[in-house]
Steps between C-alpha positions, in 0.01 A plus 500: 500500500283299738674410827830632367424871468133522602337289768224270375314329784138416413414362845609824665315706241177309564532540876512875445225506239258278695605539866357240735318305228713187461247319283490784250879515502515130414234535231677794337835321507349197324276688258711806419873459563502127422188511288422452133566855378822626662723388214274694263570820695872439477464445125303822468206322341233562766387802701422479871136601461437220250663248732301617801175446310611154386599409857154600625343282231724203577526509880237744625593774744517877465645681200647769728689239705656352190601844376658575838702178484591554134620859534566571867838323505645761265508768769614261774830409337821621663857521373771257607777742589769232502408403146528855372831543680634186331381628163677831556817312591475313170467831317805640676688187391416589139231238442196561282167416662173401335159411639309191389178464695153349499282799580141610428471819298350726767718357775815556294408859417419582861809322632728708277324816618500411868865395509633747245763627745626149572519401133631833368743423219613177664396278209599506136165366388262212545208293382177448693271209421201730449688678219583190295202282610732218608573385856810346651601220482405497129836522319362758259498774764870447574573513128295820475733664753813371324378618161380840618838594649734286287609298803657155509368243745847358553620840622204559732394402851129454566366542857149401606321382814329211318700190415306419181588843358868453580499154343344637181770767479771240561371288211544802272862545603473754782678458828215480750456582867190434708450773758374317809695626798669833563660750266833401658445148368416648161825697494696183579312316226588775252866448581469137389379638165812721478301811596686664786348810659627708789 
């Protein structure tokens, strides 16, 4: 989902959440987005309020600032129209689409609400890390998706913006594409995997 369908840009989020305070932006990037608890949110094993209190205890600072950094990004996300257009083209070509995403519980729920019109019935299903308590690139989350929908890795193409996630999928037998440029590049990459969309 991130940076394929929905824009994920922590630096931009922090500029909006803490305008003009570059030191606080740097602190929140290091302590929150790259900090010790983010993977726990994705796994669905920690709540934001608990993390904010632990961050105060570990680093000092204000509880309210941590909560703003932990939750404010959810409402700042925007759709990537090109990504949704490419997904709809895949659907028109008769392809089945599934989501496999690292996502905190509250963020995932709100994202599906906020972008309900964009998602619609575009996807046949999916697995979020917060639901199975496993994050990519752990191979178990890929297997959870395969098992849930009776899919075969060798008949599937996995797309992600992070190379380590694509490599993990490739080791399980998926064709893999790292999304790092434009959707046009993605479409050309799909063609190399024998997925042709118009």
